[in-house]
C-alpha positions as CSV (number, residue, x, y, z in Angstrom):
1,M,0.0,0.0,0.0
2,A,2.8,2.3,0.6
3,K,3.7,1.9,-3.0
4,K,0.3,2.8,-4.1
5,N,0.3,5.9,-1.9
6,E,3.6,6.9,-3.3
7,S,2.5,6.5,-6.9
8,N,-0.7,8.4,-6.1
9,V,1.4,11.2,-4.6
10,D,3.5,11.2,-7.7
11,R,0.4,11.4,-9.9
12,I,-1.0,14.3,-7.8
13,R,2.3,16.0,-8.1
14,D,2.3,15.4,-11.8
15,I,-1.1,16.9,-12.1
16,I,-0.4,19.9,-9.9
17,F,3.2,20.6,-11.0
18,G,3.4,18.7,-14.2
19,S,3.0,21.6,-16.6
20,Q,5.4,23.7,-14.5
21,M,7.9,20.9,-14.3
22,K,7.8,20.4,-18.1
23,E,8.2,24.1,-18.6
24,S,11.0,24.2,-16.1
25,E,12.7,21.2,-17.7
26,A,12.3,22.8,-21.1
27,K,13.8,26.1,-19.8
28,F,16.6,24.2,-18.2
29,S,17.1,22.3,-21.4
30,Q,17.1,25.5,-23.3
31,V,19.6,27.2,-20.8
32,H,21.8,24.1,-21.0
33,S,21.7,24.2,-24.8
34,D,22.4,28.0,-24.8
35,M,25.3,27.4,-22.4
36,G,26.7,24.7,-24.6
37,H,26.5,27.1,-27.6
38,L,28.1,29.9,-25.5
39,E,30.8,27.5,-24.3
40,E,31.5,26.5,-27.9
41,R,31.6,30.1,-29.0
42,F,33.9,31.1,-26.2
43,A,36.1,28.2,-27.0
44,T,36.2,29.2,-30.6
45,L,36.9,32.9,-29.7
46,F,39.6,31.8,-27.2
47,N,41.2,29.6,-29.8
48,E,41.1,32.3,-32.4
49,S,42.5,34.9,-30.0
50,H,45.2,32.4,-28.9
51,D,46.1,31.7,-32.5
52,K,46.2,35.4,-33.4
53,L,48.3,36.2,-30.3
54,R,50.7,33.3,-31.2
55,K,51.1,34.5,-34.8
56,E,51.7,38.1,-33.7
57,T,54.3,36.8,-31.1
58,E,56.0,34.7,-33.8
59,R,56.1,37.7,-36.2
60,S,57.4,40.0,-33.5
61,L,60.1,37.4,-32.7
62,E,61.0,37.2,-36.4
63,V,61.3,41.0,-36.6
64,L,63.4,41.0,-33.4
65,E,65.7,38.3,-34.7
66,T,66.0,40.2,-38.0
67,K,66.9,43.4,-36.1
68,L,69.3,41.5,-33.9
69,D,71.0,39.9,-37.0
70,N,71.3,43.3,-38.6
71,L,72.8,44.8,-35.4
72,V,75.3,41.9,-35.2
73,S,76.1,42.4,-38.9
74,I,76.6,46.2,-38.4
75,A,78.7,45.6,-35.3
76,Q,80.9,43.1,-37.2
77,K,81.3,45.6,-40.0
78,D,82.2,48.4,-37.6
79,K,84.7,46.0,-35.9
80,T,86.3,45.2,-39.2
81,K,86.5,48.9,-40.1
82,L,88.1,49.8,-36.8
83,K,90.6,46.9,-37.2
84,N,91.5,48.1,-40.7
85,M,91.8,51.7,-39.4
86,I,94.1,50.6,-36.6
87,D,96.2,48.5,-39.0
88,T,96.4,51.4,-41.5
89,T,97.4,53.8,-38.7
90,E,100.0,51.4,-37.4
91,E,101.5,50.9,-40.8
92,T,101.5,54.6,-41.4
93,L,103.2,55.3,-38.1
94,Q,105.7,52.5,-38.7
95,D,106.5,53.9,-42.2
96,R,107.0,57.4,-40.7
97,L,109.2,56.0,-37.9
98,T,111.3,54.1,-40.5
99,H,111.5,57.3,-42.7
100,Q,112.6,59.4,-39.7
101,Q,115.1,56.8,-38.7
102,D,116.5,56.8,-42.2
103,E,116.7,60.6,-42.3
104,F,118.4,60.6,-38.9
105,N,120.9,58.0,-40.1
106,V,121.6,60.1,-43.3
107,K,122.1,63.2,-41.2
108,L,124.3,61.4,-38.8
109,K,126.4,60.0,-41.6
110,T,126.7,63.5,-43.1
111,M,127.7,65.0,-39.8
112,K,130.3,62.2,-39.3
113,E,131.7,62.9,-42.8
114,N,131.7,66.7,-42.1
115,A,133.5,66.1,-38.8
116,F,136.0,63.8,-40.5
117,D,136.6,66.5,-43.2
118,E,137.0,69.2,-40.6
119,Q,139.4,66.9,-38.7
120,Q,141.4,66.4,-41.9
121,K,141.5,70.1,-42.6
122,L,142.7,70.8,-39.0
123,K,145.4,68.1,-39.4
124,A,146.5,69.7,-42.7
125,A,146.5,73.1,-41.1
126,M,148.5,71.8,-38.2
127,N,151.0,70.0,-40.5
128,S,151.3,73.2,-42.5
129,M,151.9,75.3,-39.4
130,K,154.4,72.7,-38.1
131,A,156.2,72.9,-41.4
132,E,156.3,76.7,-41.3
133,I,157.6,76.6,-37.7
134,D,160.2,74.0,-38.7
135,A,161.2,76.2,-41.6
136,A,161.4,79.3,-39.4
137,L,163.4,77.4,-36.8
138,R,165.7,76.0,-39.5
139,E,166.1,79.4,-41.0
140,G,166.8,80.9,-37.6
141,L,169.3,78.1,-36.8
142,T,171.1,78.5,-40.1
143,T,171.2,82.2,-39.4
144,L,172.5,81.5,-36.0
145,S,175.1,79.1,-37.1
146,D,176.3,81.6,-39.8
147,D,176.4,84.6,-37.4
148,T,176.9,85.0,-33.8
149,V,173.6,85.0,-32.1
150,S,172.6,88.2,-30.6
151,R,169.8,88.5,-28.1
152,E,167.9,90.7,-30.4
153,S,168.0,88.3,-33.3
154,M,167.0,85.4,-31.1
155,A,164.0,87.5,-29.7
156,Q,163.0,88.4,-33.3
157,M,163.1,84.8,-34.3
158,L,161.0,83.7,-31.4
159,I,158.5,86.5,-32.0
160,D,158.3,85.4,-35.7
161,V,157.5,81.8,-34.5
162,A,154.9,83.0,-32.0
163,M,153.3,85.2,-34.7
164,K,153.1,82.3,-37.1
165,V,151.5,80.1,-34.4
166,Q,149.0,82.8,-33.7
167,R,148.6,83.7,-37.3
168,T,149.2,87.3,-36.7
169,D,151.5,89.9,-38.1
170,V,154.1,92.0,-36.2
171,D,152.2,95.2,-37.2
172,D,149.0,93.8,-35.6
173,V,150.9,93.0,-32.3
174,L,152.4,96.5,-32.3
175,S,149.1,98.2,-32.9
176,E,147.5,96.1,-30.1
177,G,150.4,97.1,-27.8
178,E,149.8,100.8,-28.5
179,E,146.1,100.4,-27.9
180,T,146.6,98.7,-24.5
181,G,149.3,101.1,-23.6
182,K,146.9,104.0,-23.9
């Protein structure tokens, strides 16, 4: 009997709430269907947005990689230019240094030759002076041996030798003596 009562209660419920239940179930069914469509639409929009974002990210990465490659290339070219400039400058400086060293060597050689020439001239002048002194002494000695030597002639001979050594003349010495005597 309990089952009969339950089934009667179900029937009464069906009669009283049946149409509302069917309407509610239809509404729930419609909401469930609408939610399924919204879910599919959101999934589609999400996938489209995700794909769009992924493609934009890939394009941005490609642009960045291209720019990075360009910067690396420019840096490499600049490095090569700087290396070439340094090499060229080094070569130029080395050439200048070599040229200056060559000029210095030439000038040094010329100065040595000039000094040697001057030394030869001085030796020749000294030899000439020595020869003149020897000649003056020989002349004085021959005069001495022929004549008796007087003090005056000996003094004159020594004055002549001194004058030849100094390359001066007797008149110059006398004029100097007069000037200092004043």
